[in-house]
N, C-alpha and C positions, 0 to 999 in steps of 0.2 A: 699790423705785424704779420708778415706771411707766414700761415702753419707750415711747419716740416710734413714732408709725405708720412712720418710715424704720426704726428698730429694729427694729420688729416685721416688717416687710415683708422684711428681712433675715434674720431668723430663720425665716422661713416660707419663704422662695426656697431658702434655703442649701441644706437638704437636697434639694429639689426638683431643683436645679441638679447636686449631685453624684450623683442617682441618674440623670439624664439622660446625665450624663458617663460614668456607670461603664456604662450601658446602651449607647452608642455605642462606648466602646472594646470592650464585650464582642463586639457586631457586626462590628467590623472584624476582632477576633481569630477569629472565626468563619468569616469569609468564605472561601469555598474560592477557592485560588490559580489565576489563569488560567493560568498556564503550565505545563507537565508536571511540572516539579520540586515535590517537596512533597505531592501528591496521593496518597491512598491507594488510590485505583482509578482506571486509565486506560482511558477508553473507546477502543476500537482498531478501527478500519474494516479488514476484511478480507475478502477474495473466499469465496465459498461455493459456487462450480462449477468450480473447478480443480483438478484432483487434482494431487497433489504439491507445490502450493503454497498453495493455501486450499480447503478442502472440508468443508462441513457433512456431516456422516456422518448415517444414520438415526436414530441417539438424541440427534442435536440437539448432539453436539459439533463442535468444528473441528479439522483436522488437516492437516499440511503444514511445506512449510519456512519461509512466510512466518509461519505460525502459532507455530511453534519460536522463530523470531528475534524476534517480539514478546513472547513470553513470558520469555524472556531480558532483555528490553531491559525490561519493565515490572519484573522481579525485581531489576534493578541499580538501578533508580531507588527501589526500597523501597514498588512500587505492586503491587495485583492487577490483572490483566488482564481488561476487560470488553468481549469481543468483538462488533462489529455488522458484520453483513451488508451490504454494499456494491457497487457496479456500478461501472464504470470511470467514467460519467459524472457520479457522484456525489461525486467523491474533491474536486475543489476546493470544491465547496458546503459540503460538511461541515465542512470544517477552517475555512473562512471564516466559518461561523456558529457556531463552536466546537461542533459536535453530536458530533465527536468529537476526543478529543487529539492521536490519531495514525494515520497511514494507512499500513499494510503489508501493499499489495495489488498486487504485480507492478507497483510504480507508476514509470515510467521517468522520469528526470530530463530536462526539455527547458528550453530558454531561455522559453517561452510559459509553462509552469506556474511556474517559478521567479518570473515576475511577480505572480502570486497566491498561493502557499505557499513555504515554506520545504522544504529537502531535508537530511535528514543522510544520510551514508552517500556513494555507494553500498555497498550490503553484498554485492552480488552483478552481476557482468556478465555478461548474456546475449547472445544472437545471433539478429537476426531470421532466421527459416527458413518453409519452407512444407509444409503436410501435405495430404496429396490421399488417396484412397481406394487401398486396397491394389492393386487391378487396374489403377488408372491407368498408362499408358504413355506418356504425352504431355508431363506437365509434368516437368522436369528442371532447370530454372533459372528464377529469376524473370522472365526473359523469354519464357518460355513462359506466362507470365500474359494475354498480349495476347489480349483476346478471350473469355478465360476468365471464368466467373460467381465472383467472389472475396467473400468475405464482409468486411462493412462492420460492426463491433462497436462498438456506442453507447459512445461515450467513449473509444475508443482512438484511436490516430493509426498502428496497424502499416498499414492501408491506405493512408495518405497517402504513405509510404515508396516504394510501390510506383506508386501513379498520380500522384500530384503531383511528389516528387523524382525520379523517375526516368522518370516521362513514359510509363509503359507504361498503356496503355489497358485495362484490364481490365474487366467488365461487373459493377459493383457491387451486392451483395444487402444489404439492411439487416438486423441483429438486434439484439438488446438486450446480448446476452452472447456470451461465446465458448462456453458450453456448448450456447446454441443454434445457435451456429455449426457445432458438430461434429454435433448432431443432424440439420441441414439438409446438411451434406455426406454423412454415412451415407445419408440418403434420397435424395440424387441431384439435391438442389435447388441444390447448389452443386458447383463443380471444385474449390476450394482454400479454405483456410485459412491466413493468413499471419500471424504475430506470434513472441514470443519462443520460443526454442526448450526452454526450460524450461519453458515452459507446454505447448506443443505435446507433449513427451517425456511429461508426465502422461497426456494425451488417448492418446495412442498405447499407452502402456504397460499402459492399461485394457482397451482393445480392439486388440491387436497384430495380431490377422487380419482387422481392417477397415480399418486405416490405416497409412501409412510417412510418415517424412519424407523430403524430398527432399534433405536434406543440403546445402543451397544457402544458407548463410549469407551476408548482403550487410549486416548493420549492428550496430554495438555497442550493447546496450541496458543503460544503467546503472540498477539497482533502488534507489531511494533511498525512506527512510522520510518521508512527508509530515506537517508539522507547522505551527500557523499562523503567518504571515508574521510577528508581530512576537515570536514565542518562540525570540530569538535563543539565551539561555543555556539553554532545554530542547534545541534544536537540538546546541548543542554537548556537552550531556550525552549526548542519546543517541549521539553520536559515539564519546564516551567507552566508552558501553555496547558497540558494534559494534567497537572496537579491541581492547578486554577478550574479547570473543566468539570473537574469531581468536588474540588469544595465549594466551588459554587452552585451546586445542584443540577448545571447542564447534563452532565454524563447520566444521571439517574433518570434524567427525562427523556433522554434519547434512547436511553436501552429501554425503556418502558414502550417507547413509541415503535419500535422496530422490532424489539423482540418478544414483548409480552403476548401479543395475539398467536404466537408459535408456541406457547405455552414455555420458551426456554424459559431455565432460571439463571438470572444474572444478579451481580452484587455492584451497589454503588459506593463500594470503597476503592481508593486509588490502589491499583495493582502495583505490585515491587518492581521496580524499574529495573532494568538490567544494567544501566550505566554507558555512559559514553567514552567510546576509546579509538 
């Protein structure tokens, strides 16, 4: 029996449509997940010039407390970490544009930042302090920064704690990174650098003959892991990883490894999480 034109069309189109459907399903199955869960590799933004926190060594490897935390979280999520060097000013943009999956880069949780990105943690709580040259005898507290040349690192809010929140009229000197601030301080082009004590301790430990910490702590800085604003499930999964990191003793070992030599006091208790939103 000769098929009708309509029947012939069905015979021809049926396998074509089936093939298109199969291709569509395959493409959907192979499409990479947007959130951090389920990814085989996680691109993680980290600092590259902060000793003890996140630093790129001469052989191209990364090391520091944040790096070890990032490795632990990635392993908990079943992924390999792919570290990306970033500056403070890049953090929100790279997360927003999904150029990185996570940011573990001395990233203080603040209300303004929470409007743009989500935060897991905090995984450590630092305190803002001041670093000066070792021979400086004038600066003993945050109020002594009045009229002094203070570094304004790009993307950081540490200088605002002094000049805006406390109203201390320091003379701001711009720099791209904290590493540049340290170089300027040593060269005499700055009088002081202020940021979190865990960051300053790393720089001071590297050159103890050149710098000293004032030990005038005046804020609490909650370090969180930045994640895309929409990835609530991923944020909660990272929180589970951080909880496990403290409960299995890894956090205590990392804190001792990176900060005990500096004399900083740390705690092995899980910090109070801010909550994902």
